[in-house]
C-alpha positions in Angstrom: -7.2 10.5 6.1 -9.0 7.2 5.8 -11.5 6.2 8.5 -11.1 3.0 10.5 -13.4 0.1 9.5 -14.1 -2.5 12.2 -14.2 -6.2 11.3 -17.7 -7.2 10.4 -18.7 -3.8 9.1 -20.4 -4.2 5.7 -17.9 -1.8 4.1 -14.9 -4.0 5.0 -15.5 -6.6 2.3 -14.5 -5.6 -1.3 -15.3 -8.2 -4.0 -13.7 -6.4 -6.9 -11.2 -3.8 -7.8 -7.4 -3.6 -7.5 -5.8 -4.1 -4.1 -2.9 -1.9 -3.0 -0.8 -2.5 0.1 2.2 -0.9 1.7 3.9 -2.4 4.8 6.7 -0.9 6.8 8.3 -0.9 10.3 8.6 2.2 12.4 11.9 2.8 14.3 12.0 4.7 17.6 15.7 5.3 18.3 17.2 1.8 18.8 13.8 0.2 19.1 12.0 -1.4 16.1 8.3 -0.8 16.1 5.5 -3.0 15.2 4.8 -3.4 11.4 2.2 -1.1 10.0 0.2 -2.0 7.0 -2.1 0.1 4.8 -4.4 -1.5 2.3 -6.7 0.3 -0.1 -8.6 0.0 -3.3 -8.3 1.9 -6.6 -9.1 5.6 -6.7 -7.4 6.4 -3.4 -4.3 8.3 -2.3 -2.5 5.0 -1.8 -3.3 3.8 -5.3 -2.1 7.1 -6.7 1.2 6.8 -4.7 1.8 3.2 -5.9 1.0 4.1 -9.5 3.3 7.1 -9.4 6.1 5.1 -7.8 5.8 2.3 -10.4 6.0 4.9 -13.2 9.2 6.3 -11.7 10.7 2.8 -11.5 9.7 1.6 -14.9 12.9 2.9 -16.7 14.9 0.8 -14.2 13.3 -2.5 -15.2 14.2 -4.7 -18.1 13.4 -8.2 -19.3 17.1 -8.8 -20.1 19.8 -9.2 -17.5 22.1 -6.2 -16.9 
């Protein structure tokens, strides 16, 4: 589990690397929750999840129209 970084902490600024982000809404019964966003750099569980997902989707993509 990642730790929380407060704004202004020296670790909160990354000048290089690859940025990964996933954003989603929670749903609580009929209520829609506030959007939640996760951001990370390379070498993290989020980057591994994104890379794995893109690999699974690669056969679905084509430069020509279906």
